[in-house]
N, C-alpha and C positions, 0 to 999 in steps of 0.2 A: 504494500500500500504506500500511499504518499507519506513522506517523512513529516513528523510533527514540526510545526513552526517554532516551537520552544517548549520549555518545561514550566508547568504551572507551579509557582511557588506560593500560591494563595491569591495573587492579584486577579487571575482569570476567574477563579471561583467567585470572588467578590463582585466582579463585573457581571458575571452570568446571573448572580442572585439579584443584583440591582436592576438589570434589564428585565429579568423574568417578572419581578414584582411590579415594575412599571407597566409591563404589557398585560399582566393578569389582573391587576387591581384597578387600573385607570379605565374608565369607560371609553368606548371607541371615539366619541366626539372629542374627549380631552386628548387622547393620543393623536388624533388628527391635527388638533390645534397646536400641540407641542411639536409635532413633526412637520408642520407646515403643509399638511395634506399629502406628504410623500407616502408611497406604498399603501394608498387607501384601499385598493382592492384586496391586498394581502391581509391587512389588519381586519377588514370586515369579514373575512372568511375564516379567521383563525379560531375564534371562540366567541360565545355570547358574553354580554357584560355581566360579570359577577357582582359588581358594585355599581351604585348610581350616586350622583352628586346631589347633596341636599341644598336648600336655599342658602346655607352658610358656607357653601363651597367645600364641604367635607364629604367623606365617603360613608355610605351605609350599604348594607346588603341589598341586592336587587330583588325586590319582592315579587316581581313578575314571574319568577321561577318557582313560586310556591307550588308544592305538590309534585314537582318533577324529581323523582327519586334518582334518576340517572345523574343529575347534576350535583347531588349532595357530596359525592366522592371528590368532586373538584374543589368544593369548599373545604373539605377535610384536608386535601393536599395543600391548599393555599394557607391553611392554618399552620401546617408544619413548616411551610416556606417562611412565613413571618416569624414563627418561633425560632427557626434556625438563624435568621438574620439577627434577632435579638440576642440569641445565645452566643453568636460570633462577634457581637458588638459592631455589626454592619448597619449603619444608619441608612434608611431608605426614604423615598419620597412621600408615600401616601399619608394624608392627614385624615384620620377617621373622626366621625361624629362621636361626641362623648357618650351617648346612650350605648353605642356599640362597644366602646372601650370599657364601660361599666360591666357589660356582659363578659368581656375577657377577664375582668377582675372578679367575676362571680357575684356581682351585685345586681339587685333588682332596681329598675328605673322607676322614679316617681313622677308626679305631675311637673315639678319644677325642672326636671331634666328635659322636658319637651322643648324648652326654649333653646336648648343646644342642638336640637334637630331642625326645628322650624320656628323661629322667633315670632313671625307674623301669625302663624296658626296658633301658637301658644297664647299670644296676646288676645286674639279674637275668642279663643275658647274660654279663657279666664273672664272675659268681659260678660259672659252669660251670668256670672254670679251677681252682677250688679244691675241686671235688668229687672224690670218690674214683671209681675205675673202676666200682664197683658202682652208685653213685648215678647216674652218667651212663647206664649201661646200663638202669637202672630207668625212666629218663625216656622211653625208646623213641624217641629223636630220630633223624631221618635228614637227609640233606643236601638238604632242601627247606624252603621257607618258605610257610606258609599265610597267605593274605591274602584277607579277605572281599571285597575289591574286585576282585581279579584271579585268584581261585581259588588253585591251588597252583603254586609256581614252584620248579623244580629249581635248586639252587645250583651244580651241575656236571652234566655229562652222566651220566644214570643215577643222579642223586642220591637219588631216592626209594628206591633199593635199597641205598644205602650207609649203614650205621648210624654214628652218632656215638659215638666211643670216647674213652678217655683219651688215646690216641695222636694222634687227629686233631681233638680238640676246639678247639685253637687255630685251626686252619684253618677250622673251622666258624664260630667267632666272627667272624673277619675277613670271611668270605664273607657272613654275615648282615648285618653292618654295611655292607659295600660295596653289597649289594643294596638296603638300605633308604635309603641316602644318595646313592649315585651312579648306580644303575641305575633304580630305581623313580621314575617321573616324569621320566626323562631327556629324553624327547621334548618335553614341555611346557617344561622348563627350557631346553633347547637353542633352542627357538623364541623364548622370552622373551629369552634372551641375544642372539640374532641381532638382535632389534629394539632392545634396550638398546644394543648396540655400534654401531648406526646413528647414535646420538646421542653416546654416550660411548665413545670408543675404549678398548681394553683398557689401553693404556699410561698413560692418564690416572688409572686407579684401581689400578694394579698395586702401588703402594707402600703402599696402605692395608690395614689389617687389617679383618676382618669387623665388629668393633665400631665402628671408625672410619667404615666405609661406612654403617652404620646411622645414625650421627650425621649424616652428610651428607644422608641421606634424610629423617630426622624430627627432627633436633636432639637436644638433651640431655634425655632423658626423666627425669632425676633431679629436674628442676624440675617440681613439680606445679602445674598452672595456668600462670601467668605470673609473671615476676619484677616485681612491682608497684613495688618501690623503684627498680629499674633503669629501668623505663618512666617513672616520675616524674622521675628525674634527667635524662632525655633529652627529655622533652616540651616543646614550644614552645606559646605561647599567642598568640592574635590576637583581633581584634574587641573590644578593650577588656578582655580577661581578664588577670589577674595571679595568680601562685601564692598570694599572700596573701589573695585574696578568698574569702569563705565558700563560694561556689558551686564553686570549684575544690577546696576542702577536702572539701566534700560528695561531689564526684565520686570522689576517691581513697578516701574512706571506704567508699563504695558498692562500689568495685572490690575493695578489700581484704576486704570481707565476703562477696563472691561465693564460690561453690563453685569448685573447679578447672575443672569443666566450663563454668560460666558465664563464668569469666575467659577461657577459650579462645574462647567464643562472642563475647565482647566484643572480643577481639583480631581475630577474623575479621570482625566487623561493621565495624571501623575500617580494617583493612588487607587484608581478603579472604583472609587466611591464618590458620589457627587455631594454628599453631606459632610460637613466638617465634624470632627470627633466631638462627642458630648462634653468631654473634659478638656477640650482645647487641643491644639496641635502638639503641645508638649507631651501629650499622652500617647502619641503615635509611636509604634514599635515596628520596624526601626524608624528613627527620626527622619523626616523628609530631607532630601539632599538634592543639590544641583551639581551635576558633573559636566565639565567642559569637554567637548569632543572636536575633532577636526571638522573644518567647514565643508570640505568637498569629499566626494566619494566617486569611484568609477562605476561602471554599469553593473559590476558584481557586488557592489556595496563595500568595497575595500577602501581604506583611507587613501587619500591623495595628498602628498606632501604639500605644505604651504609654499606659496611662491610660484608654483608651476602654472597656476591659472587655468588648469584643465579640470574636467570632471564636473559632476552635478552638485549644486549647493544642497546640502542636507536640510531636511526638516527636523524639528525637535522630536525626539522619541522618549520613551520612558520604560522603566522596569517597575511595573506597578506593585509587584510583590515586595520590592525593596523601597517603595515610595521614592523612586529615583527619577529625576528629570535629566535627560541627556541633552545638553544645550550646545549646538555648534557655535563656533567662534565667529559670530556675526560681526560685520564691520560697521554697522550703523543701527541706530534705534529703529528706523523705519523698516529695515530688513528684518530685524528680530520680531517686531510686532506683526508684520505681514506673515512671516513663516509660522509664528506661534499660533495666530488666529486660524490660519489654514489647517494646521495640524489638529487643533482641538475641535474645530467645526466639522472636519471630515468624519469624525467619530469612527475611525477605522480600527481602533482598539488594538488587539493583539497582533494583527496582521500588518500594521502600518510599517 
């Protein structure tokens, strides 16, 4: 067979897990937006959406798959995938809604948790408590919930024939919130949780809040892009590089001028993970490093001695398992920026 392109020292696995989670967890519309519409036909045929986006732009299980036993094994597999990422301290992109995170923690959701799923729906539902008896009667509500995905659901036996009144409106509010957060999608959530706990036992996460669990999954999202100053203070240099040299200053200037999305692509290019470590770059093992390489190479990829003026100008490359950026000896800030952006935007990964 064909010879392997290299040896996986951990970086390829991290990149595989990161890409798998993005593809499996993000809905098709989000994947198309992030990918600029590329490979639309391929992504649409790959798998159904396992998660959907809430009004707060977080993820919840896709309730349109209720009753589909064949798809539950996929949720169980995805639970193991997320558990493996947490176990290996690999931060990933998905931001989950808090009611779903509560389920991973083994907690039951209450009415107040509904605001973290749909704040507008929560506000309107709670407003029923302050309406007069006549206003509630005029709404013509019964103890059932209309859902375009799964038709009509009775909140209690015979609920379609029980009108909502001033006397029972509190019960109605709590039954609606319970249905939306604890009952709807419970089979998918249960399957996901079963796979998740195969890797992460319940007692390991029981002490965390939902917010803290989200940080364990995807890091601190308050930092847009990456903490460039923190990365600079941790970075090591080899191959004759020193922080005082112009090429190093050009590098950091280029990184600082990147958009948050480009900064994350740069981090993924170097470390195979697009999210910065939860405890900062100083916690990375091994420490991130920039190594200087020859500027030019021949058609076989071999170094060309400086001064000859022949050969191809190299692009930056990396050894993600070592968190190592291999930076050719560029002669200007413009050349460095152009080649670096080309390398990270190409997303060629291991085969670059």
